C-alpha positions, 0 to 999 in steps of 0.5 A, a space after each residue: 698346803 703341806 698340812 696333816 689333818 689329824 681327827 679330834 682337837 690337836 693337843 700335846 704338850 701347858 697353855 691353860 690346861 685348867 683342871 687337867 690331871 696326868 696319867 701314870 703307868 707302871 711296868 715292874 719298878 718303872 713308872 711313866 707319867 704324862 700330863 698336858 693341855 690345850 689352849 684355848 679350850 673353846 674352839 670352833 666346831 667345824 673349822 680349825 683355829 690356832 692353839 698352843 699345846 703343852 706336854 710334860 712327861 717323866 720317868 722314875 723308879 718306885 724303889 729308887 734304883 737307877 733309871 734305864 737308858 731310853 733309846 727311843 721316844 714316840 709322842 702321839 698326837 690326836 687324829 683331829 687337828 692340823 700341823 701346818 709348815 707352809 711358808 715356815 723356815 726350816 732349820 738344818 740341824 748342823 746350824 745348832 751343833 755346839 751352839 748356845 741358845 742365843 747362837 741357836 736363835 740367831 741361826 734359826 729364829 724364823 723356824 722356832 716352834 716351841 720351848 721347854 726343859 729337860 732333866 737327866 741324871 748322869 752316873 759316871 763310874 767312880 763318881 757321884 751321880 749328878 743331875 743336868 737340866 737343859 733348856 729346849 728350843 724346838 725348830 721346824 726342820 727336815 728329818 730323813 727327807 720328811 717334816 720334823 721337829 729339831 730339839 736343841 738342848 743346852 745345859 750350862 753346867 756342865 756345858 752340854 749341847 745335844 740336838 735331837 731330830 724328831 721325825 714327823 710320821 703318820 700315826 695310827 688309831 686315836 693318834 694320827 701323827 707321831 713325833 719319833 726320835 731314836 737316841 744315838 748311842 753316841 750320847 753314851 750309857 750314862 745320861 738317864 732321862 728323868 723328865 721333860 716339858 715342852 710348849 709348842 705354838 707359832 703364829 706367822 704370816 705367809 703371802 699375806 695370810 696369818 697362819 698357825 703351826 698348830 690348829 684344832 677344832 672341837 668337832 662334837 655333835 651339834 646337841 653337845 657343848 663339850 666333849 672329850 678327845 685323846 690328847 697325847 700318847 708317850 711311848 718309850 723304848 728302853 735299852 734291852 727292848 723293854 717298852 712303856 707307854 701311857 696316854 691322856 684324855 682332855 676336854 674341849 668346848 665348842 663355839 661357832 
């Protein structure tokens, strides 16, 4: 199985987060917030079980000034969990270009692993700024020869389609896996990322066996029934090289 074992209980991105609270980090006038949760919260102690993960992140300035352009996004996942893609169809990005959501699903429904939304502020010279909200579809894919998540973003007004190829990379420290994307200069200098939220989950069958795209355990000591783990990290690189990042911690309960 081509699976990546991470270390604590995989969780990134709503699904029953309960009383979870987001974290905020500020650098200068820029504030990054991150929130997320894992479902179910009660998981086996010694083996992984299917989970749904949810992530929400947003940028804003404390003085109302124009947001900087984001050039790179990295989402870190915890070091104890499993991402499995064996037997899961792969969606080539070329199938999603210029496709509306029904067309994208018709082309790649078998590779679907998540959904969400993204908001961006667009300021074009000599025009009033306007906000666009896109629907996100997440597909299992290949990026630069390795595993990845292909995000299809669609806005109806104005009609917009953007395909974002997140590469699945080995992480470090508390985060054993990372989803990384570099935002192409072809997007232009005007869109400014405001916020996004995404839920990842997929159950499927392969060779007669039930499988899950995401699985996790709650590997806490036998004498404990609950514990905490580093759930996710969001890092953004801005035009000019400035960086900002924050992380969230969540709890899980062990079951046999």
